[in-house]
DSSP file (Angstrom, degrees, kcal/mol; ACC not computed):
  #  RESIDUE AA STRUCTURE BP1 BP2  ACC     N-H-->O    O-->H-N    N-H-->O    O-->H-N    TCO  KAPPA ALPHA  PHI   PSI    X-CA   Y-CA   Z-CA
    1    1 A V              0   0    0      0, 0.0     8,-2.9     0, 0.0     0, 0.0   0.000 360.0 360.0 360.0 122.5    0.0    0.0    0.0
    2    2 A P  E     +A    8   0A   0      0, 0.0     2,-0.3     0, 0.0     6,-0.3  -0.295 360.0 179.1 -60.3 142.4    1.6    3.3   -1.0
    3    3 A Y  E  >  -A    7   0A   0      4,-3.0     4,-0.9     1,-0.2     0, 0.0  -0.937  45.7 -33.3-148.3 119.0    2.4    5.6    2.0
    4    4 A G  T  4 S-     0   0    0     -2,-0.3     2,-1.5     2,-0.1     3,-0.2  -0.129 111.6 -15.0  66.9-164.0    3.9    9.0    1.9
    5    5 A P  T  4 S-     0   0    0      0, 0.0    -1,-0.1     0, 0.0     3,-0.1  -0.571 132.3 -29.2 -78.9  90.5    6.6   10.0   -0.6
    6    6 A G  T  4 S+     0   0    0     -2,-1.5     2,-0.3     1,-0.3    -2,-0.1   0.607 106.7 121.3  83.9  11.1    7.8    6.8   -2.1
    7    7 A S  E  <  -A    3   0A   0     -4,-0.9    -4,-3.0    -3,-0.2     2,-0.4  -0.714  42.9-157.2-105.7 160.4    7.2    4.5    0.8
    8    8 A Y  E     -A    2   0A   0     -2,-0.3    -4,-0.0    -6,-0.3     0, 0.0  -0.992   6.2-153.7-135.9 143.7    5.1    1.4    1.0
    9    9 A I        -     0   0    0     -8,-2.9     3,-0.1    -2,-0.4    -2,-0.0  -0.963  33.1-111.0-112.7 132.7    3.4   -0.4    3.9
   10   10 A P        -     0   0    0      0, 0.0     2,-0.6     0, 0.0     3,-0.0  -0.295  35.0-105.6 -62.4 145.4    2.7   -4.1    3.5
   11   11 A H     >  -     0   0    0      1,-0.2     4,-2.3     2,-0.0     5,-0.2  -0.625  29.3-148.2 -71.9 115.8   -0.9   -5.0    3.2
   12   12 A S  H  > S+     0   0    0     -2,-0.6     4,-2.2     1,-0.2     5,-0.2   0.826  92.5  52.2 -63.6 -34.8   -1.6   -6.5    6.6
   13   13 A I  H  > S+     0   0    0      2,-0.2     4,-2.5     1,-0.2    -1,-0.2   0.944 112.3  45.4 -67.8 -45.6   -4.3   -9.0    5.4
   14   14 A Y  H  > S+     0   0    0      1,-0.2     4,-2.6     2,-0.2     5,-0.2   0.902 113.4  51.2 -64.7 -39.0   -2.0  -10.4    2.7
   15   15 A C  H  X S+     0   0    0     -4,-2.3     4,-2.3     1,-0.2    -1,-0.2   0.916 112.5  45.0 -62.1 -44.2    0.9  -10.6    5.1
   16   16 A N  H  X S+     0   0    0     -4,-2.2     4,-2.5     2,-0.2    -2,-0.2   0.875 113.2  50.2 -69.1 -38.4   -1.1  -12.5    7.7
   17   17 A V  H  X S+     0   0    0     -4,-2.5     4,-2.6     2,-0.2     5,-0.2   0.959 113.7  45.2 -63.5 -49.8   -2.6  -14.9    5.1
   18   18 A G  H  X S+     0   0    0     -4,-2.6     4,-2.4     1,-0.2     5,-0.2   0.908 115.3  46.8 -60.3 -42.9    0.8  -15.7    3.7
   19   19 A R  H  X S+     0   0    0     -4,-2.3     4,-2.3    -5,-0.2    -1,-0.2   0.891 112.2  51.0 -66.4 -39.4    2.3  -16.1    7.2
   20   20 A C  H  X S+     0   0    0     -4,-2.5     4,-1.8     2,-0.2    -2,-0.2   0.915 112.3  45.9 -63.7 -44.7   -0.6  -18.3    8.3
   21   21 A L  H  X S+     0   0    0     -4,-2.6     4,-1.4     2,-0.2    -2,-0.2   0.924 116.1  44.1 -67.5 -43.6   -0.3  -20.6    5.3
   22   22 A T  H  X S+     0   0    0     -4,-2.4     4,-0.7    -5,-0.2    -2,-0.2   0.883 112.5  52.6 -69.9 -35.2    3.5  -21.0    5.5
   23   23 A G  H  < S+     0   0    0     -4,-2.3     3,-0.5    -5,-0.2     4,-0.3   0.870 111.5  45.6 -67.2 -36.4    3.5  -21.4    9.2
   24   24 A E  H  < S+     0   0    0     -4,-1.8     4,-0.5     1,-0.2     3,-0.4   0.767 109.1  57.6 -76.2 -24.6    0.9  -24.2    9.0
   25   25 A A  H  X S+     0   0    0     -4,-1.4     4,-2.4     1,-0.2    -1,-0.2   0.626  81.8  85.8 -80.2 -14.0    2.8  -25.9    6.1
   26   26 A V  H  X S+     0   0    0     -4,-0.7     4,-1.8    -3,-0.5    -1,-0.2   0.876  90.9  46.6 -60.3 -39.1    6.1  -26.3    8.0
   27   27 A F  H  > S+     0   0    0     -3,-0.4     4,-2.1    -4,-0.3    -1,-0.2   0.840 110.9  52.9 -72.0 -33.4    5.0  -29.6    9.5
   28   28 A R  H  > S+     0   0    0     -4,-0.5     4,-2.2     2,-0.2    -2,-0.2   0.882 107.4  51.9 -66.0 -38.5    3.8  -30.9    6.2
   29   29 A E  H  X S+     0   0    0     -4,-2.4     4,-2.3     2,-0.2    -2,-0.2   0.907 110.0  48.6 -64.5 -40.6    7.1  -30.0    4.6
   30   30 A A  H  X S+     0   0    0     -4,-1.8     4,-2.6     1,-0.2    -2,-0.2   0.883 110.3  52.7 -64.8 -38.8    8.9  -32.0    7.3
   31   31 A E  H  X S+     0   0    0     -4,-2.1     4,-2.4     2,-0.2    -2,-0.2   0.906 108.8  48.9 -63.5 -40.4    6.5  -34.9    6.8
   32   32 A I  H  X S+     0   0    0     -4,-2.2     4,-2.4     2,-0.2     5,-0.2   0.926 112.1  48.7 -65.3 -44.4    7.2  -34.9    3.0
   33   33 A L  H  X S+     0   0    0     -4,-2.3     4,-2.7     1,-0.2     5,-0.2   0.920 112.6  48.9 -61.0 -42.6   11.0  -34.9    3.7
   34   34 A C  H  X S+     0   0    0     -4,-2.6     4,-2.1     1,-0.2    -1,-0.2   0.884 110.9  50.1 -64.0 -39.9   10.6  -37.7    6.2
   35   35 A D  H  < S+     0   0    0     -4,-2.4    -1,-0.2     2,-0.2    -2,-0.2   0.889 114.2  43.6 -65.0 -41.5    8.6  -39.7    3.8
   36   36 A I  H  < S+     0   0    0     -4,-2.4    -2,-0.2     1,-0.2    -1,-0.2   0.916 118.2  44.0 -71.6 -43.7   11.1  -39.3    0.9
   37   37 A A  H >< S-     0   0    0     -4,-2.7     3,-0.8    -5,-0.2    -2,-0.2   0.830  90.7-164.7 -74.3 -31.3   14.1  -40.0    3.1
   38   38 A G  T ><  -     0   0    0     -4,-2.1     3,-0.8    -5,-0.2     4,-0.2  -0.384  53.7 -37.4  75.5-162.1   12.8  -42.9    5.0
   39   39 A G  T >> S+     0   0    0      1,-0.2     4,-1.4     2,-0.1     3,-0.9   0.529 114.5  91.8 -78.8  -5.6   14.5  -44.1    8.2
   40   40 A V  H <> S+     0   0    0     -3,-0.8     4,-1.5     1,-0.2    -1,-0.2   0.868  79.3  60.2 -57.7 -37.2   18.0  -43.5    6.9
   41   41 A V  H <4 S+     0   0    0     -3,-0.8    -1,-0.2     1,-0.2    -2,-0.1   0.839 109.7  42.1 -63.2 -31.7   18.0  -40.0    8.5
   42   42 A A  H <4 S+     0   0    0     -3,-0.9    -1,-0.2    -4,-0.2    -2,-0.2   0.736 123.7  35.8 -85.5 -22.5   17.5  -41.4   11.9
   43   43 A T  H  < S+     0   0    0     -4,-1.4    -2,-0.2    -3,-0.2    -1,-0.2   0.373  80.1 128.7-112.1   4.0   19.9  -44.3   11.6
   44   44 A F     <  -     0   0    0     -4,-1.5    -3,-0.0    -5,-0.2    -4,-0.0  -0.361  68.5-101.0 -64.5 138.8   22.7  -42.8    9.5
   45   45 A P        -     0   0    0      0, 0.0    -1,-0.1     0, 0.0     5,-0.1  -0.185  41.5 -97.9 -63.3 153.2   26.1  -43.3   11.1
   46   46 A H    >>  -     0   0    0      1,-0.1     3,-1.1    -3,-0.1     4,-0.8  -0.306  31.3-112.6 -70.7 154.8   27.7  -40.4   13.0
   47   47 A E  H >> S+     0   0    0      1,-0.3     4,-1.2     2,-0.2     3,-0.9   0.840 115.0  62.7 -59.8 -35.6   30.3  -38.3   11.2
   48   48 A R  H 3> S+     0   0    0      1,-0.3     4,-0.8     2,-0.2    -1,-0.3   0.826  96.6  59.2 -61.7 -29.3   33.1  -39.6   13.5
   49   49 A D  H <4 S+     0   0    0     -3,-1.1    -1,-0.3     1,-0.2    -2,-0.2   0.814 102.6  53.6 -68.1 -27.1   32.5  -43.1   12.2
   50   50 A F  H << S+     0   0    0     -3,-0.9    -1,-0.2    -4,-0.8    -2,-0.2   0.807 110.4  44.9 -76.9 -29.1   33.2  -41.9    8.7
   51   51 A V  H  < S+     0   0    0     -4,-1.2    -1,-0.2    -3,-0.1    -2,-0.2   0.537  87.8 106.6 -91.1  -6.2   36.6  -40.4    9.7
   52   52 A N  S  X S-     0   0    0     -4,-0.8     4,-3.1    -5,-0.2     3,-0.1  -0.597  70.3-140.8 -70.4 125.3   37.5  -43.5   11.7
   53   53 A P  T  4 S+     0   0    0      0, 0.0    -1,-0.1     0, 0.0    -4,-0.0   0.757  98.9  49.6 -62.2 -23.1   40.2  -45.4    9.7
   54   54 A E  T  4 S+     0   0    0      2,-0.1     4,-0.3     1,-0.1    -5,-0.1   0.892 127.2  19.1 -84.7 -40.2   38.7  -48.8   10.6
   55   55 A T  T  > S+     0   0    0     -6,-0.2     4,-2.5     2,-0.1     5,-0.2   0.702 105.4  81.4-102.8 -22.3   35.0  -48.0    9.8
   56   56 A G  H  X S+     0   0    0     -4,-3.1     4,-2.6     1,-0.2     5,-0.2   0.910  91.6  47.2 -55.4 -53.3   35.2  -45.1    7.4
   57   57 A P  H  > S+     0   0    0      0, 0.0     4,-1.9     0, 0.0    -1,-0.2   0.896 114.7  47.8 -60.1 -39.0   36.1  -46.9    4.1
   58   58 A Q  H  > S+     0   0    0     -4,-0.3     4,-2.8     2,-0.2     5,-0.2   0.910 111.6  50.2 -67.9 -40.9   33.3  -49.5    4.7
   59   59 A L  H  X S+     0   0    0     -4,-2.5     4,-1.8     1,-0.2    -1,-0.2   0.910 110.6  48.9 -63.7 -40.8   30.8  -46.8    5.5
   60   60 A L  H  X S+     0   0    0     -4,-2.6     4,-0.5    -5,-0.2    -1,-0.2   0.888 113.0  49.0 -66.0 -36.2   31.6  -44.8    2.4
   61   61 A R  H  < S+     0   0    0     -4,-1.9     3,-0.4    -5,-0.2    -2,-0.2   0.924 117.1  39.3 -66.1 -46.4   31.3  -48.0    0.3
   62   62 A Y  H  < S+     0   0    0     -4,-2.8    -2,-0.2     1,-0.2    -1,-0.2   0.650 113.3  52.6 -87.6 -12.9   28.0  -49.1    1.7
   63   63 A T  H  < S+     0   0    0     -4,-1.8     2,-0.3    -5,-0.2    -1,-0.2   0.498  79.5 113.7 -95.9  -3.3   26.3  -45.7    1.9
   64   64 A K     <  +     0   0    0     -4,-0.5     7,-0.1    -3,-0.4     8,-0.0  -0.538  30.6 162.0 -71.8 127.2   27.0  -44.8   -1.7
   65   65 A R        +     0   0    0     -2,-0.3    -1,-0.2     1,-0.3     6,-0.0   0.773  61.7  43.3-108.1 -49.5   23.7  -44.5   -3.6
   66   66 A N    >   -     0   0    0      1,-0.1     3,-1.5     3,-0.1    -1,-0.3  -0.902  61.9-157.6-109.3 118.0   24.5  -42.6   -6.8
   67   67 A P  T 3  S+     0   0    0      0, 0.0    -1,-0.1     0, 0.0     4,-0.1   0.678  92.7  60.1 -69.0 -14.7   27.7  -43.4   -8.6
   68   68 A D  T 3  S+     0   0    0      2,-0.1    -2,-0.0     3,-0.0     0, 0.0   0.411  98.4  67.3 -92.3   3.1   27.7  -39.9  -10.3
   69   69 A M  S <  S-     0   0    0     -3,-1.5    -3,-0.1     3,-0.0    -4,-0.1  -0.971  94.5-103.9-123.5 139.6   27.8  -38.1   -7.0
   70   70 A P    >>  -     0   0    0      0, 0.0     4,-1.8     0, 0.0     3,-0.6  -0.352  26.6-132.8 -58.7 135.2   30.7  -38.1   -4.5
   71   71 A V  H 3> S+     0   0    0      1,-0.3     4,-2.6     2,-0.2     5,-0.2   0.812 106.1  61.1 -63.6 -28.1   29.9  -40.3   -1.6
   72   72 A E  H 3> S+     0   0    0      1,-0.2     4,-2.4     2,-0.2    -1,-0.3   0.894 104.8  48.7 -65.9 -37.6   31.1  -37.6    0.8
   73   73 A D  H <> S+     0   0    0     -3,-0.6     4,-2.3     2,-0.2    -2,-0.2   0.894 109.9  51.5 -67.3 -37.9   28.3  -35.3   -0.6
   74   74 A Q  H  X S+     0   0    0     -4,-1.8     4,-2.1     2,-0.2    -2,-0.2   0.932 111.1  47.8 -63.2 -44.6   25.8  -38.0   -0.2
   75   75 A A  H  X S+     0   0    0     -4,-2.6     4,-2.2     1,-0.2    -2,-0.2   0.904 110.7  51.6 -61.6 -41.6   26.8  -38.5    3.4
   76   76 A Q  H  X S+     0   0    0     -4,-2.4     4,-2.4     1,-0.2    -1,-0.2   0.878 107.9  52.8 -62.1 -37.2   26.7  -34.8    4.0
   77   77 A F  H  X S+     0   0    0     -4,-2.3     4,-2.5     2,-0.2    -1,-0.2   0.922 108.8  48.6 -65.1 -43.1   23.2  -34.7    2.6
   78   78 A W  H  X S+     0   0    0     -4,-2.1     4,-2.5     1,-0.2    -2,-0.2   0.886 112.0  49.7 -65.0 -37.7   22.0  -37.5    4.9
   79   79 A R  H  X S+     0   0    0     -4,-2.2     4,-2.7     2,-0.2    -1,-0.2   0.907 109.7  52.1 -65.4 -41.3   23.5  -35.6    7.9
   80   80 A F  H  X S+     0   0    0     -4,-2.4     4,-2.2     2,-0.2    -2,-0.2   0.944 112.0  44.8 -60.7 -47.1   21.8  -32.4    6.8
   81   81 A L  H  X S+     0   0    0     -4,-2.5     4,-2.5     1,-0.2     5,-0.3   0.901 111.7  53.0 -63.9 -39.7   18.4  -34.2    6.6
   82   82 A G  H  X>S+     0   0    0     -4,-2.5     4,-3.0     1,-0.2     5,-0.6   0.911 110.3  47.8 -60.7 -43.2   19.1  -35.8   10.0
   83   83 A D  H  X5S+     0   0    0     -4,-2.7     4,-0.6     1,-0.2     7,-0.5   0.880 114.9  46.4 -64.2 -36.5   19.8  -32.4   11.5
   84   84 A R  H  <5S+     0   0    0     -4,-2.2    -2,-0.2    -5,-0.2    -1,-0.2   0.862 128.0  23.4 -74.1 -36.3   16.7  -30.9   10.0
   85   85 A L  H  <5S+     0   0    0     -4,-2.5    -3,-0.2    -5,-0.2    -2,-0.2   0.757 130.4  31.2-103.3 -28.3   14.3  -33.8   11.0
   86   86 A C  H  <5S+     0   0    0     -4,-3.0    -3,-0.2    -5,-0.3     2,-0.1   0.506  96.1  85.5-117.6  -6.3   15.8  -35.6   14.0
   87   87 A S  S  X<S-     0   0    0     -5,-0.6     4,-1.9    -4,-0.6     5,-0.1  -0.459  80.4-114.2 -99.1 168.0   17.8  -33.1   16.1
   88   88 A A  H  > S+     0   0    0      1,-0.2     4,-2.4     2,-0.2     5,-0.2   0.876 119.6  55.1 -64.0 -36.2   16.8  -30.7   18.8
   89   89 A K  H  > S+     0   0    0      1,-0.2     4,-2.5     2,-0.2    -1,-0.2   0.891 105.5  52.5 -64.1 -38.2   17.7  -27.9   16.4
   90   90 A G  H  > S+     0   0    0     -7,-0.5     4,-2.3     2,-0.2    -1,-0.2   0.901 110.2  47.9 -64.1 -40.0   15.3  -29.3   13.9
   91   91 A G  H  X S+     0   0    0     -4,-1.9     4,-2.4     2,-0.2     5,-0.2   0.904 112.3  48.3 -65.2 -42.4   12.5  -29.3   16.4
   92   92 A I  H  X S+     0   0    0     -4,-2.4     4,-2.8     1,-0.2    -2,-0.2   0.903 110.8  52.4 -64.6 -39.7   13.3  -25.8   17.5
   93   93 A S  H  X S+     0   0    0     -4,-2.5     4,-2.6     2,-0.2    -2,-0.2   0.913 108.9  49.1 -64.2 -43.7   13.3  -24.7   13.9
   94   94 A N  H  X S+     0   0    0     -4,-2.3     4,-1.7     2,-0.2    -2,-0.2   0.933 115.1  43.3 -62.8 -45.4    9.9  -26.3   13.2
   95   95 A V  H  X S+     0   0    0     -4,-2.4     4,-2.8     1,-0.2     5,-0.3   0.908 114.3  51.4 -68.0 -38.9    8.3  -24.6   16.3
   96   96 A G  H  X S+     0   0    0     -4,-2.8     4,-2.4    -5,-0.2    -2,-0.2   0.899 110.0  49.3 -62.8 -40.1   10.1  -21.3   15.4
   97   97 A S  H  < S+     0   0    0     -4,-2.6     4,-0.3    -5,-0.2    -1,-0.2   0.840 114.5  45.8 -68.2 -31.9    8.8  -21.5   11.9
   98   98 A Y  H  < S+     0   0    0     -4,-1.7    -2,-0.2    -5,-0.2    -1,-0.2   0.919 131.5  18.8 -74.3 -46.0    5.2  -22.2   13.2
   99   99 A H  H >< S+     0   0    0     -4,-2.8     3,-1.8    -5,-0.1    -2,-0.2   0.467  96.3 100.4-106.4  -4.8    5.1  -19.5   15.9
  100  100 A G  T 3< S+     0   0    0     -4,-2.4    -3,-0.1    -5,-0.3    -1,-0.1   0.793  89.0  38.6 -59.3 -35.8    8.0  -17.2   14.8
  101  101 A G  T 3  S-     0   0    0      1,-0.4    -1,-0.3    -4,-0.3     2,-0.1   0.286 135.5 -66.4 -96.3  10.7    5.9  -14.5   13.1
  102  102 A G  S <  S-     0   0    0     -3,-1.8    -1,-0.4   -83,-0.1     5,-0.1  -0.311  72.7 -53.7 117.7 157.0    3.2  -14.8   15.8
  103  103 A S    >>  -     0   0    0     -2,-0.1     4,-1.8     1,-0.1     3,-0.7  -0.357  47.7-125.8 -63.4 137.3    0.8  -17.5   16.8
  104  104 A P  H 3> S+     0   0    0      0, 0.0     4,-2.1     0, 0.0     5,-0.2   0.823 110.4  57.6 -52.8 -34.7   -1.4  -18.8   13.9
  105  105 A I  H 3> S+     0   0    0      1,-0.2     4,-2.2     2,-0.2     5,-0.1   0.866 104.4  51.5 -68.5 -34.0   -4.5  -18.1   15.8
  106  106 A M  H <> S+     0   0    0     -3,-0.7     4,-2.5     2,-0.2    -1,-0.2   0.884 109.2  50.9 -67.9 -37.5   -3.5  -14.4   16.2
  107  107 A E  H  X S+     0   0    0     -4,-1.8     4,-2.1     2,-0.2    -2,-0.2   0.885 109.6  49.7 -65.4 -37.5   -3.0  -14.2   12.5
  108  108 A Q  H  X S+     0   0    0     -4,-2.1     4,-2.7     2,-0.2    -2,-0.2   0.888 110.9  49.9 -67.3 -38.1   -6.4  -15.7   11.9
  109  109 A I  H  X S+     0   0    0     -4,-2.2     4,-2.4     1,-0.2     5,-0.2   0.935 110.9  49.8 -62.4 -44.5   -7.9  -13.1   14.3
  110  110 A A  H  X S+     0   0    0     -4,-2.5     4,-1.3     1,-0.2    -2,-0.2   0.881 112.0  48.6 -63.6 -37.8   -6.1  -10.3   12.4
  111  111 A I  H  X S+     0   0    0     -4,-2.1     4,-1.9     1,-0.2     3,-0.3   0.959 113.9  44.5 -65.7 -50.1   -7.4  -11.6    9.1
  112  112 A T  H  < S+     0   0    0     -4,-2.7     5,-0.2     1,-0.2    -2,-0.2   0.812 113.7  49.3 -69.1 -29.6  -11.0  -11.9   10.2
  113  113 A T  H  < S+     0   0    0     -4,-2.4    -1,-0.2    -5,-0.2    -2,-0.2   0.775 120.5  35.6 -79.7 -24.1  -11.1   -8.5   12.0
  114  114 A Q  H  < S+     0   0    0     -4,-1.3     2,-0.2    -3,-0.3    -2,-0.2   0.626  93.7  99.6-102.3 -16.4   -9.6   -6.6    9.1
  115  115 A Y  S  < S-     0   0    0     -4,-1.9     2,-1.9    -5,-0.2     3,-0.2  -0.521  74.5-128.3 -79.1 136.6  -11.1   -8.5    6.1
  116  116 A D     >  +     0   0    0     -2,-0.2     4,-1.2     1,-0.2     3,-0.2  -0.562  40.5 164.6 -82.2  79.6  -14.1   -6.9    4.4
  117  117 A I  H  >  +     0   0    0     -2,-1.9     4,-2.1    -5,-0.2    -1,-0.2   0.803  65.9  63.3 -69.6 -28.8  -16.3  -10.0    4.6
  118  118 A E  H  > S+     0   0    0      1,-0.2     4,-2.0     2,-0.2    -1,-0.2   0.908 101.9  49.2 -67.0 -39.7  -19.6   -8.1    3.9
  119  119 A S  H  > S+     0   0    0      1,-0.2     4,-2.0    -3,-0.2    -1,-0.2   0.875 110.8  51.8 -65.7 -33.9  -18.4   -7.0    0.4
  120  120 A R  H  X S+     0   0    0     -4,-1.2     4,-2.6     2,-0.2    -2,-0.2   0.880 107.1  52.9 -67.9 -37.4  -17.4  -10.6   -0.3
  121  121 A K  H  X S+     0   0    0     -4,-2.1     4,-2.4     2,-0.2    -2,-0.2   0.920 109.3  48.9 -61.0 -42.8  -20.9  -11.8    0.7
  122  122 A K  H  X S+     0   0    0     -4,-2.0     4,-2.0     2,-0.2    12,-1.5   0.883 110.9  50.7 -64.6 -37.8  -22.4   -9.3   -1.7
  123  123 A L  H  X S+     0   0    0     -4,-2.0     4,-2.9     2,-0.2    -2,-0.2   0.927 110.0  48.6 -65.6 -44.4  -20.1  -10.5   -4.4
  124  124 A V  H  X S+     0   0    0     -4,-2.6     4,-2.4     1,-0.2    -2,-0.2   0.895 110.1  52.6 -63.6 -41.0  -21.0  -14.2   -3.8
  125  125 A R  H  <>S+     0   0    0     -4,-2.4     5,-3.3     2,-0.2     4,-0.4   0.887 110.9  48.2 -60.7 -39.5  -24.8  -13.2   -3.8
  126  126 A Y  H ><5S+     0   0    0     -4,-2.0     3,-1.4     3,-0.2    -2,-0.2   0.957 112.1  47.6 -65.7 -49.6  -24.2  -11.5   -7.2
  127  127 A I  H 3<5S+     0   0    0     -4,-2.9    -2,-0.2     1,-0.3    -1,-0.2   0.858 113.2  48.5 -60.1 -35.0  -22.4  -14.5   -8.6
  128  128 A A  T 3<5S-     0   0    0     -4,-2.4    -1,-0.3    -5,-0.2    -2,-0.2   0.483 115.1-116.1 -82.8  -3.5  -25.1  -16.9   -7.4
  129  129 A G  T < 5 +     0   0    0     -3,-1.4    -3,-0.2    -4,-0.4     2,-0.2   0.786  65.8 145.9  76.3  27.0  -27.8  -14.7   -8.8
  130  130 A M    > < -     0   0    0     -5,-3.3     3,-0.9    -6,-0.2    -1,-0.2  -0.527  55.2 -95.1 -94.3 162.7  -29.3  -13.9   -5.4
  131  131 A S  T 3  S+     0   0    0      1,-0.2    -1,-0.1    -2,-0.2     3,-0.1  -0.416 107.5  37.3 -70.9 153.3  -30.9  -10.7   -4.3
  132  132 A G  T 3  S+     0   0    0      1,-0.3    -1,-0.2    -2,-0.1    -6,-0.2   0.533  84.5 142.2  83.3   5.9  -28.7   -8.3   -2.5
  133  133 A G    <   -     0   0    0     -3,-0.9     2,-0.4    -8,-0.3    -1,-0.3  -0.435  36.8-156.3 -80.5 158.6  -25.7   -9.0   -4.7
  134  134 A D    >   -     0   0    0    -12,-1.5     3,-1.6   -15,-0.2     4,-0.3  -0.927  10.1-163.2-140.3 110.5  -23.3   -6.3   -5.8
  135  135 A R  T 3  S+     0   0    0     -2,-0.4     3,-0.4     1,-0.3     4,-0.3   0.833  94.3  48.9 -61.2 -32.9  -21.3   -6.8   -9.0
  136  136 A E  T 3> S+     0   0    0      1,-0.2     4,-2.2     2,-0.1    -1,-0.3   0.336  78.5 104.6 -90.9   6.5  -18.9   -4.0   -8.0
  137  137 A A  H <> S+     0   0    0     -3,-1.6     4,-1.3     1,-0.2    -1,-0.2   0.880  84.3  43.1 -60.2 -41.7  -18.3   -5.2   -4.4
  138  138 A L  H  > S+     0   0    0     -3,-0.4     4,-1.9    -4,-0.3    -1,-0.2   0.925 113.4  51.5 -72.7 -43.1  -14.8   -6.6   -5.1
  139  139 A A  H  > S+     0   0    0     -4,-0.3     4,-1.7     1,-0.2    -2,-0.2   0.870 106.6  55.3 -61.3 -35.8  -13.7   -3.6   -7.2
  140  140 A K  H  X S+     0   0    0     -4,-2.2     4,-1.2     1,-0.2    -1,-0.2   0.912 110.4  43.8 -65.6 -42.7  -14.8   -1.2   -4.5
  141  141 A T  H  < S+     0   0    0     -4,-1.3    -1,-0.2    -5,-0.2    -2,-0.2   0.828 113.9  50.9 -75.9 -30.7  -12.6   -2.8   -1.8
  142  142 A L  H  < S+     0   0    0     -4,-1.9    -1,-0.2     1,-0.2    -2,-0.2   0.793 113.1  43.9 -77.3 -27.0   -9.6   -3.2   -4.2
  143  143 A T  H  < S+     0   0    0     -4,-1.7    -2,-0.2    -5,-0.2    -1,-0.2   0.658  94.2  86.2 -94.3 -17.3   -9.6    0.5   -5.3
  144  144 A Q  S  < S-     0   0    0     -4,-1.2    -1,-0.0    -5,-0.2    -4,-0.0  -0.762  78.6-131.6 -88.2 119.8  -10.1    2.1   -1.9
  145  145 A P        -     0   0    0      0, 0.0     2,-0.1     0, 0.0    -2,-0.1  -0.314  25.9-108.5 -65.2 149.8   -6.8    2.6    0.0
  146  146 A E        -     0   0    0      1,-0.1     2,-0.5     2,-0.0  -135,-0.0  -0.450  27.0-120.9 -75.3 152.7   -6.7    1.5    3.5
  147  147 A K              0   0    0      1,-0.1    -1,-0.1    -2,-0.1     0, 0.0  -0.848 360.0 360.0 -96.2 126.7   -6.6    4.1    6.3
  148  148 A Y              0   0    0     -2,-0.5    -1,-0.1     0, 0.0    -2,-0.0   0.376 360.0 360.0-112.9 360.0   -3.6    3.8    8.6
C-alpha cells in the first residue's frame, strides 16, 4: 500500500494470510522430507564413524547410492536431513517456523477482523444470482486505499 513520498506499507491481510499458510505448512514439509528420506535420516552413522580409519572406508562403500555423486556429498546430505528432521535444532526450527511470526490463531484473528467480509458476501450473492448481490463489491474494496 503506498504511504507517503515513495514508501510502502505491506498489506496486513496479505501478510497475515501468507504467514498463516506458510506457518501451518512447515510440518507438512517435514512430513514430506521424512517420507522421501525414510528411516535413513534417523539411523545414519555419525560423522566420527566416517573419519575412523577402521570403519570409514566401509561406511563410504555401503552408503553410496548414486555413482555420479561423490559419496562424501551423499553422506553430508543425509547428515543435513538428519539435523533438519531428527535433532533438537530441527525441532526448535519447526516450532520457530510455526510460531515465529506470531501465533497462527492471532494471524487468523487479524485476518478476520480486518477483512471486508460483507463485500465478499455481496459478491457471492451476485455470482449466485441472489438478491442483495453487488457486482462491484470486489472492485470497491480493491480500489479504496486502507486508512492507517
